[in-house]
ZADO-1210 file (C-alpha; in nm, 4 decimals, padded with zeros to 6 digits):
<atoms>
<atom x="08.2558" y="14.3153" z="03.3424" code="UNK" pos="1"/>
<atom x="08.4268" y="14.6071" z="03.5126" code="UNK" pos="2"/>
<atom x="08.5911" y="14.8864" z="03.3160" code="UNK" pos="3"/>
<atom x="08.9278" y="14.7840" z="03.4596" code="UNK" pos="4"/>
<atom x="08.8677" y="14.4209" z="03.3595" code="UNK" pos="5"/>
<atom x="08.7777" y="14.5300" z="03.0063" code="UNK" pos="6"/>
<atom x="09.0901" y="14.7460" z="02.9844" code="UNK" pos="7"/>
<atom x="09.3029" y="14.4570" z="03.1107" code="UNK" pos="8"/>
<atom x="09.1683" y="14.2340" z="02.8326" code="UNK" pos="9"/>
<atom x="09.2547" y="14.4977" z="02.5713" code="UNK" pos="10"/>
<atom x="09.6144" y="14.5458" z="02.6841" code="UNK" pos="11"/>
<atom x="09.6758" y="14.1770" z="02.7572" code="UNK" pos="12"/>
<atom x="09.8178" y="14.1254" z="02.4055" code="UNK" pos="13"/>
<atom x="10.1128" y="14.3597" z="02.4611" code="UNK" pos="14"/>
<atom x="10.4579" y="14.2273" z="02.5553" code="UNK" pos="15"/>
<atom x="10.4947" y="14.4961" z="02.8224" code="UNK" pos="16"/>
<atom x="10.1761" y="14.3722" z="02.9891" code="UNK" pos="17"/>
<atom x="10.2973" y="14.0113" z="02.9960" code="UNK" pos="18"/>
<atom x="10.6375" y="14.1152" z="03.1315" code="UNK" pos="19"/>
<atom x="10.4806" y="14.3326" z="03.4024" code="UNK" pos="20"/>
<atom x="10.2208" y="14.0725" z="03.4958" code="UNK" pos="21"/>
<atom x="10.4920" y="13.8046" z="03.5348" code="UNK" pos="22"/>
<atom x="10.6643" y="14.0316" z="03.7861" code="UNK" pos="23"/>
<atom x="10.3388" y="14.0610" z="03.9833" code="UNK" pos="24"/>
<atom x="10.2791" y="13.6836" z="04.0113" code="UNK" pos="25"/>
<atom x="10.4632" y="13.6499" z="04.3476" code="UNK" pos="26"/>
<atom x="10.2530" y="13.9353" z="04.4916" code="UNK" pos="27"/>
<atom x="09.9367" y="13.7818" z="04.3435" code="UNK" pos="28"/>
<atom x="10.0332" y="13.4462" z="04.4949" code="UNK" pos="29"/>
<atom x="10.0755" y="13.6116" z="04.8383" code="UNK" pos="30"/>
<atom x="09.7422" y="13.7962" z="04.8141" code="UNK" pos="31"/>
<atom x="09.5705" y="13.4720" z="04.7121" code="UNK" pos="32"/>
<atom x="09.7251" y="13.2927" z="05.0094" code="UNK" pos="33"/>
<atom x="09.6358" y="13.5708" z="05.2555" code="UNK" pos="34"/>
<atom x="09.2755" y="13.5886" z="05.1344" code="UNK" pos="35"/>
<atom x="09.2452" y="13.2090" z="05.1038" code="UNK" pos="36"/>
<atom x="09.1778" y="13.2376" z="04.7320" code="UNK" pos="37"/>
<atom x="08.9091" y="13.5058" z="04.7621" code="UNK" pos="38"/>
<atom x="09.1183" y="13.7669" z="04.5774" code="UNK" pos="39"/>
<atom x="09.3355" y="13.6592" z="04.2847" code="UNK" pos="40"/>
<atom x="09.4351" y="13.8722" z="03.9841" code="UNK" pos="41"/>
<atom x="09.3047" y="14.1712" z="04.1770" code="UNK" pos="42"/>
<atom x="08.9564" y="14.0311" z="04.1293" code="UNK" pos="43"/>
<atom x="08.9577" y="14.1516" z="03.7654" code="UNK" pos="44"/>
<atom x="08.9268" y="13.8128" z="03.5982" code="UNK" pos="45"/>
<atom x="08.7957" y="13.4717" z="03.7060" code="UNK" pos="46"/>
<atom x="09.1010" y="13.3324" z="03.8828" code="UNK" pos="47"/>
<atom x="09.1980" y="13.0504" z="04.1116" code="UNK" pos="48"/>
<atom x="09.5062" y="12.9401" z="04.2988" code="UNK" pos="49"/>
<atom x="09.6185" y="12.5917" z="04.2028" code="UNK" pos="50"/>
<atom x="09.8403" y="12.3875" z="04.4339" code="UNK" pos="51"/>
<atom x="10.0304" y="12.1106" z="04.2597" code="UNK" pos="52"/>
<atom x="10.2982" y="11.8722" z="04.3865" code="UNK" pos="53"/>
<atom x="10.6458" y="11.9643" z="04.2670" code="UNK" pos="54"/>
<atom x="10.7620" y="11.6912" z="04.0318" code="UNK" pos="55"/>
<atom x="11.1199" y="11.7051" z="04.1639" code="UNK" pos="56"/>
<atom x="11.0794" y="11.8424" z="04.5162" code="UNK" pos="57"/>
<atom x="10.7547" y="11.6683" z="04.6120" code="UNK" pos="58"/>
<atom x="10.6565" y="11.9935" z="04.7864" code="UNK" pos="59"/>
<atom x="10.3291" y="12.1825" z="04.7359" code="UNK" pos="60"/>
<atom x="10.3573" y="12.4605" z="04.4756" code="UNK" pos="61"/>
<atom x="10.0864" y="12.7266" z="04.4409" code="UNK" pos="62"/>
<atom x="10.0184" y="12.9483" z="04.1399" code="UNK" pos="63"/>
<atom x="09.7421" y="13.1932" z="04.0535" code="UNK" pos="64"/>
<atom x="09.5735" y="13.1179" z="03.7204" code="UNK" pos="65"/>
<atom x="09.2912" y="13.2521" z="03.5116" code="UNK" pos="66"/>
<atom x="09.0221" y="12.9885" z="03.4582" code="UNK" pos="67"/>
<atom x="08.6939" y="12.9376" z="03.2803" code="UNK" pos="68"/>
<atom x="08.4170" y="12.7199" z="03.4220" code="UNK" pos="69"/>
<atom x="08.3057" y="12.4157" z="03.2237" code="UNK" pos="70"/>
<atom x="08.0157" y="12.2445" z="03.3949" code="UNK" pos="71"/>
<atom x="08.1443" y="12.1454" z="03.7377" code="UNK" pos="72"/>
<atom x="08.5088" y="12.1659" z="03.6209" code="UNK" pos="73"/>
<atom x="08.7617" y="12.4463" z="03.5769" code="UNK" pos="74"/>
<atom x="08.9658" y="12.4955" z="03.2597" code="UNK" pos="75"/>
<atom x="09.3204" y="12.6338" z="03.2764" code="UNK" pos="76"/>
<atom x="09.5911" y="12.6816" z="03.0161" code="UNK" pos="77"/>
<atom x="09.9698" y="12.6621" z="03.0411" code="UNK" pos="78"/>
<atom x="10.0313" y="12.9693" z="02.8260" code="UNK" pos="79"/>
<atom x="10.3074" y="13.1011" z="03.0537" code="UNK" pos="80"/>
<atom x="10.2433" y="13.4502" z="02.9125" code="UNK" pos="81"/>
<atom x="10.3644" y="13.3291" z="02.5710" code="UNK" pos="82"/>
<atom x="10.7091" y="13.2247" z="02.6863" code="UNK" pos="83"/>
<atom x="10.8913" y="12.9473" z="02.4981" code="UNK" pos="84"/>
<atom x="10.8935" y="12.7079" z="02.7967" code="UNK" pos="85"/>
<atom x="10.6167" y="12.5229" z="02.9775" code="UNK" pos="86"/>
<atom x="10.5100" y="12.6613" z="03.3149" code="UNK" pos="87"/>
<atom x="10.6248" y="12.4430" z="03.6043" code="UNK" pos="88"/>
<atom x="10.2717" y="12.3948" z="03.7347" code="UNK" pos="89"/>
<atom x="10.1686" y="12.2316" z="03.4034" code="UNK" pos="90"/>
<atom x="10.4656" y="11.9939" z="03.4137" code="UNK" pos="91"/>
<atom x="10.3782" y="11.9159" z="03.7752" code="UNK" pos="92"/>
<atom x="10.0223" y="11.8236" z="03.6715" code="UNK" pos="93"/>
<atom x="10.1510" y="11.5947" z="03.3979" code="UNK" pos="94"/>
<atom x="10.3664" y="11.4150" z="03.6571" code="UNK" pos="95"/>
<atom x="10.0985" y="11.4056" z="03.9297" code="UNK" pos="96"/>
<atom x="09.7456" y="11.5029" z="03.8190" code="UNK" pos="97"/>
<atom x="09.6002" y="11.5393" z="04.1695" code="UNK" pos="98"/>
<atom x="09.5900" y="11.9001" z="04.2875" code="UNK" pos="99"/>
<atom x="09.3845" y="12.1492" z="04.4859" code="UNK" pos="100"/>
<atom x="09.2304" y="12.4766" z="04.3785" code="UNK" pos="101"/>
<atom x="09.1262" y="12.7708" z="04.5919" code="UNK" pos="102"/>
<atom x="08.8344" y="12.9552" z="04.4385" code="UNK" pos="103"/>
<atom x="08.6657" y="13.2376" z="04.6216" code="UNK" pos="104"/>
<atom x="08.7755" y="13.0973" z="04.9560" code="UNK" pos="105"/>
<atom x="08.6785" y="12.7357" z="04.8836" code="UNK" pos="106"/>
<atom x="08.9487" y="12.4684" z="04.8688" code="UNK" pos="107"/>
<atom x="08.8592" y="12.1925" z="04.6233" code="UNK" pos="108"/>
<atom x="09.0604" y="11.8772" z="04.5446" code="UNK" pos="109"/>
<atom x="09.0787" y="11.8218" z="04.1679" code="UNK" pos="110"/>
<atom x="09.2150" y="11.5823" z="03.9093" code="UNK" pos="111"/>
<atom x="09.3790" y="11.7413" z="03.6043" code="UNK" pos="112"/>
<atom x="09.2770" y="11.5918" z="03.2720" code="UNK" pos="113"/>
<atom x="09.4918" y="11.7132" z="02.9794" code="UNK" pos="114"/>
<atom x="09.2702" y="11.8083" z="02.6851" code="UNK" pos="115"/>
<atom x="09.3326" y="11.6982" z="02.3284" code="UNK" pos="116"/>
<atom x="09.1511" y="11.6681" z="01.9970" code="UNK" pos="117"/>
<atom x="08.7989" y="11.8059" z="01.9680" code="UNK" pos="118"/>
<atom x="08.7777" y="11.8539" z="02.3458" code="UNK" pos="119"/>
<atom x="09.0873" y="12.0761" z="02.3359" code="UNK" pos="120"/>
<atom x="08.9382" y="12.2800" z="02.0509" code="UNK" pos="121"/>
<atom x="08.6158" y="12.3299" z="02.2469" code="UNK" pos="122"/>
<atom x="08.8003" y="12.4361" z="02.5626" code="UNK" pos="123"/>
<atom x="09.0305" y="12.6639" z="02.3615" code="UNK" pos="124"/>
<atom x="08.7246" y="12.8581" z="02.2434" code="UNK" pos="125"/>
<atom x="08.6077" y="12.9022" z="02.6032" code="UNK" pos="126"/>
<atom x="08.9532" y="13.0266" z="02.7050" code="UNK" pos="127"/>
<atom x="09.0022" y="13.2812" z="02.4249" code="UNK" pos="128"/>
<atom x="08.6526" y="13.4160" z="02.4818" code="UNK" pos="129"/>
<atom x="08.7580" y="13.4961" z="02.8402" code="UNK" pos="130"/>
<atom x="09.1146" y="13.6086" z="02.7606" code="UNK" pos="131"/>
<atom x="09.1698" y="13.6892" z="02.3887" code="UNK" pos="132"/>
<atom x="09.5430" y="13.7432" z="02.4487" code="UNK" pos="133"/>
<atom x="09.5909" y="13.3653" z="02.4560" code="UNK" pos="134"/>
<atom x="09.5931" y="13.3816" z="02.0748" code="UNK" pos="135"/>
<atom x="09.8887" y="13.6191" z="02.0927" code="UNK" pos="136"/>
<atom x="10.0629" y="13.3989" z="02.3496" code="UNK" pos="137"/>
<atom x="10.0457" y="13.1011" z="02.1112" code="UNK" pos="138"/>
<atom x="10.2223" y="13.3032" z="01.8411" code="UNK" pos="139"/>
<atom x="10.4810" y="13.4311" z="02.0885" code="UNK" pos="140"/>
<atom x="10.5587" y="13.0870" z="02.2329" code="UNK" pos="141"/>
<atom x="10.7462" y="12.9747" z="01.9221" code="UNK" pos="142"/>
<atom x="10.5231" y="12.6791" z="01.8360" code="UNK" pos="143"/>
<atom x="10.5379" y="12.5171" z="02.1801" code="UNK" pos="144"/>
<atom x="10.2487" y="12.2844" z="02.2646" code="UNK" pos="145"/>
<atom x="10.0425" y="12.4946" z="02.5053" code="UNK" pos="146"/>
<atom x="09.8678" y="12.2547" z="02.7374" code="UNK" pos="147"/>
<atom x="09.5055" y="12.2886" z="02.8385" code="UNK" pos="148"/>
<atom x="09.3755" y="12.1095" z="03.1472" code="UNK" pos="149"/>
<atom x="09.0245" y="12.0428" z="03.2653" code="UNK" pos="150"/>
<atom x="09.0336" y="12.0361" z="03.6455" code="UNK" pos="151"/>
<atom x="08.7610" y="11.7989" z="03.7610" code="UNK" pos="152"/>
<atom x="08.6570" y="11.8013" z="04.1269" code="UNK" pos="153"/>
<atom x="08.7838" y="11.4791" z="04.2822" code="UNK" pos="154"/>
<atom x="08.5572" y="11.2602" z="04.4872" code="UNK" pos="155"/>
<atom x="08.6521" y="11.2899" z="04.8486" code="UNK" pos="156"/>
<atom x="08.7373" y="10.9571" z="05.0063" code="UNK" pos="157"/>
<atom x="08.4614" y="10.8334" z="05.2346" code="UNK" pos="158"/>
<atom x="08.5118" y="10.8965" z="05.6029" code="UNK" pos="159"/>
<atom x="08.6450" y="10.6008" z="05.7969" code="UNK" pos="160"/>
<atom x="08.3558" y="10.4149" z="05.9585" code="UNK" pos="161"/>
<atom x="08.3325" y="10.4581" z="06.3306" code="UNK" pos="162"/>
<atom x="08.3324" y="10.1315" z="06.5244" code="UNK" pos="163"/>
<atom x="08.0103" y="10.0665" z="06.7136" code="UNK" pos="164"/>
<atom x="08.0193" y="10.1208" z="07.0870" code="UNK" pos="165"/>
<atom x="08.1188" y="09.7982" z="07.2525" code="UNK" pos="166"/>
<atom x="07.9480" y="09.7654" z="07.5937" code="UNK" pos="167"/>
<atom x="08.2380" y="09.5479" z="07.7102" code="UNK" pos="168"/>
<atom x="08.4849" y="09.8282" z="07.6436" code="UNK" pos="169"/>
<atom x="08.6347" y="09.9618" z="07.9703" code="UNK" pos="170"/>
<atom x="08.5696" y="10.3166" z="07.8578" code="UNK" pos="171"/>
<atom x="08.1944" y="10.2568" z="07.8525" code="UNK" pos="172"/>
<atom x="08.1584" y="10.0725" z="08.1825" code="UNK" pos="173"/>
<atom x="07.9810" y="10.2467" z="08.4611" code="UNK" pos="174"/>
</atoms>
């Protein structure tokens, strides 16, 4: 881990950090879009850009998020920097669990599975190992249920079969 990444983890618990980072999200979103997901969170932490479908607008909505890998899936948390309300992207996933993530320049369709019970506890441990400030965000959120999602790569639909060449087709006649 870089020195700057280590420093970021140490100061992530402070309110001033959360407030400042929230202000940088639009810039982070733009950098992620311009670099096609190759640079998110200044490259300091494992990050992705998730594109959900707006639950009211029906329009694509993109947000940079920290993630942790879990097998072939990606784990994200709706901490919203410890604010008392759910982040919109998490509510969007609850309404429509199909999404896309951009990770290091790769666009991957995913299905969001909300975690609960023992699975949530296991994923929580992965998340706080990567970003210890999540513990502080839970306290700050006022008891709100902070959602954890496991983003599972979705199977791509098979390509439409190509019809065989028909020798009687005008296009193929000599």
